[in-house]
N, C-alpha and C positions, 0 to 999 in steps of 0.2 A: 581598437573598437569603441564605440560609444556605449552610453548606459541603454540606449534602446536594443541595440543588438545584444549586448550582454543579458538584458532582461528577457529577450526572446530565448536566447540559448538555455538560459537557465531554468524557464519554464517548460521549455522542450524536453530538456534533461530529466527535471522533476516529475514531469507528466509520465515518461517511460519508466521512470524508477518506481512510481506508485503502481502503475499496471503490472509491472513485473513483481512487485511485491505482493499485491493481491492475488496475482495468480499463483505465485509460490506457496502464500499461507493457503490458499482454497486447497490446492491438491495435497499439502502436507495435512491438511485436517480431513479431506474427503477420502483419501485412501484408506486410512485405518477404518473410517466410518463404513465404507463398502466393504471392507475385507471381514469386519468382526461384527458391527451391529446390525446392518440391514439384513444379511442372510439369515441370522438368528430370529429376525423379527416375524410374527405370524400377520401382522397387520401391513397391507401393502401401502396404506396412507402414511404409515411412519416415516418412509423413505422422503416424501415430499417435505415434510416438517424438518427432519434432519438437515436435508439440503438448504433449507432456508435459514436454518441455524448456522449451518457451516458457512454458508455466504455473508451472513451478517458479522460471525466473528472474524473472517478473513479480512472484512472490509474495516472493521473496527481496530483490529490488530494492526492492519497495515497502516492506518492512519496514525496510531499511536508510535509505531516505529518510524514511520517518515516524519513526523514532528521531531522525534529525537535526533534522528540523522541530519536534518536539516538546520536544527539549532547548532549540532556539532560542528557541521561543515562551514555554517555561516561565521562561527566564532573561531574556528581553527585556521581558516584562510583569510579572515578578515573581508568577506565579500560585500560588506556594507558600502565600500569605497568603489566597487565596480559595478554594483546593481541598485537599482532603488529609484525613487522619484527623482532625486537630485535636491530635495528639499533639506535644508540644515537647520 
């Protein structure tokens, strides 16, 4: 396969990985909040604020984990020679 096909496959795989990571982190943060924090709150607007915070934390956490995993995979499997712009 040429570099263009490898780039497309890498981007598709990385996109699926980041979406799954965001979803997993969102539910990992959301479930404890729903079970413990929101039922004990007397203010209904606290739920919306907590949802925004949980979403931002899940996106930020996924971005940090994604960067570390991609760097690890790129170095471990030497993917620079299979993907990239071809410029040396």
